[in-house]
C-alpha positions as CSV (number, residue, x, y, z in Angstrom):
1,X,-6.8,-23.7,-0.4
2,X,-9.6,-24.4,2.0
3,X,-10.0,-20.9,3.4
4,X,-11.0,-19.5,6.7
5,X,-13.7,-21.3,8.7
6,X,-14.5,-18.7,11.4
7,X,-14.8,-14.9,11.6
8,X,-12.3,-15.0,14.4
9,X,-9.7,-16.5,12.0
10,X,-10.5,-13.7,9.5
11,X,-10.0,-11.0,12.2
12,X,-6.8,-12.7,13.5
13,X,-5.1,-12.9,10.1
14,X,-6.6,-10.2,7.9
15,X,-6.9,-7.7,10.8
16,X,-3.6,-8.9,12.4
17,X,-1.5,-7.9,9.4
18,X,-2.6,-4.3,10.1
19,X,-1.5,-4.6,13.7
20,X,1.9,-5.8,12.4
21,X,2.0,-2.8,10.0
22,X,1.2,-0.3,12.8
23,X,4.1,-1.8,14.9
24,X,6.6,-1.5,12.0
25,X,8.9,1.5,12.5
26,X,8.6,2.5,8.8
27,X,5.1,1.5,7.9
28,X,3.3,2.6,11.2
29,X,3.9,6.4,10.7
30,X,3.1,6.2,7.0
31,X,-0.2,4.5,7.6
32,X,-1.1,6.9,10.4
33,X,-0.3,9.8,8.0
34,X,-2.9,8.6,5.5
35,X,-5.5,9.7,8.1
36,X,-7.7,6.9,6.8
37,X,-10.4,5.1,8.8
38,X,-11.3,2.0,6.7
39,X,-14.0,-0.6,7.0
40,X,-13.1,-4.0,5.7
41,X,-16.2,-6.2,5.3
42,X,-15.3,-9.8,4.5
43,X,-17.6,-12.6,3.5
44,X,-17.4,-16.3,3.7
45,X,-17.1,-16.2,6.7
46,X,-18.4,-12.8,7.6
47,X,-16.2,-10.4,9.5
48,X,-16.1,-6.7,9.6
49,X,-13.0,-4.9,10.8
50,X,-12.2,-1.2,11.2
51,X,-8.6,-0.1,10.4
52,X,-8.2,3.2,12.2
53,X,-4.9,4.5,10.8
54,X,-4.7,7.8,12.8
55,X,-5.1,5.9,16.1
56,X,-3.2,2.9,14.8
57,X,-6.0,0.6,15.9
58,X,-7.7,-2.5,14.5
59,X,-11.1,-3.3,16.0
60,X,-14.4,-5.1,15.3
61,X,-16.8,-2.7,13.5
62,X,-19.8,-1.4,15.4
63,X,-23.2,-0.9,13.6
64,X,-23.4,2.5,12.0
65,X,-19.7,3.3,12.6
66,X,-18.6,6.1,10.2
67,X,-15.5,5.5,8.0
68,X,-13.7,7.3,5.2
69,X,-13.8,4.3,2.9
70,X,-15.1,0.7,2.9
71,X,-14.0,-2.4,1.0
72,X,-16.0,-5.5,0.6
73,X,-14.6,-8.8,-0.6
74,X,-14.5,-12.5,0.2
75,X,-12.1,-13.6,3.0
76,X,-10.4,-15.7,0.3
77,X,-9.8,-12.6,-1.8
78,X,-8.4,-10.8,1.3
79,X,-6.1,-13.8,2.0
80,X,-4.9,-13.9,-1.6
81,X,-4.3,-10.1,-1.6
82,X,-2.0,-10.3,1.5
83,X,0.0,-13.0,-0.3
84,X,0.6,-10.6,-3.3
85,X,-1.7,-12.6,-5.6
86,X,-4.4,-10.0,-6.2
87,X,-3.9,-6.8,-8.2
88,X,-6.3,-4.4,-6.3
89,X,-7.0,-2.2,-9.3
90,X,-8.0,-5.2,-11.4
91,X,-10.0,-6.8,-8.6
92,X,-12.0,-3.5,-8.2
93,X,-12.6,-3.3,-12.0
94,X,-13.8,-6.9,-12.1
95,X,-16.1,-6.5,-9.1
96,X,-14.1,-9.0,-6.8
97,X,-13.5,-6.0,-4.5
98,X,-16.2,-3.4,-3.9
99,X,-15.1,0.0,-2.7
100,X,-17.0,3.0,-1.3
101,X,-15.9,6.4,-0.1
102,X,-12.6,8.1,-0.5
103,X,-11.0,5.7,-3.1
104,X,-8.0,7.9,-3.8
105,X,-7.1,7.8,-0.1
106,X,-7.7,4.1,0.0
107,X,-5.3,3.4,-3.0
108,X,-2.5,5.1,-1.1
109,X,-2.4,2.0,1.2
110,X,-1.7,-0.4,-1.6
111,X,2.0,0.4,-2.1
112,X,2.6,0.3,1.7
113,X,1.1,-3.2,1.9
114,X,3.6,-4.8,-0.4
115,X,6.3,-5.0,2.4
116,X,3.9,-7.1,4.4
117,X,3.2,-9.8,1.9
118,X,6.2,-12.0,3.0
119,X,5.4,-11.2,6.7
120,X,1.8,-12.5,6.2
121,X,2.9,-15.7,4.5
122,X,5.5,-16.3,7.2
123,X,2.8,-15.9,9.8
124,X,0.6,-18.5,8.1
125,X,3.5,-20.9,7.9
126,X,4.4,-20.3,11.6
127,X,0.9,-21.1,12.6
128,X,0.7,-24.3,10.5
129,X,-1.8,-22.8,8.1
130,X,-0.4,-24.0,4.9
131,X,-4.0,-24.6,3.9
132,X,-4.3,-20.8,3.5
133,X,-1.2,-20.4,1.4
134,X,-2.0,-19.9,-2.3
135,X,-0.1,-22.5,-4.3
136,X,1.6,-23.6,-1.2
């Protein structure tokens, strides 16, 4: 797996999966109901995204923007997570994922995301990004 090379790729794929979730008839309302505004800070390459569940928006973070929770991880870890290859609880315990803020609210998202794992992998395949598929 060679990984993402630009922050635009990180935003496109790791932010785009939330756009897909918001558009889903089942997941969209459940995500909005969490009331969570989440900052995802990715490294290697750096990209910071805001997931605004109540407004069902994904946007580039602005300096000083207030959120309910924040997660920091490498873009490779984010990519692996959306393929169902990362157990979030273990990743947090091992320091691969750092969390701040309302962790309980944040963990409510994990069960909702499982439905999106195959969607994410299909998107990578459709875009010819086999280089990003874990074990693929």
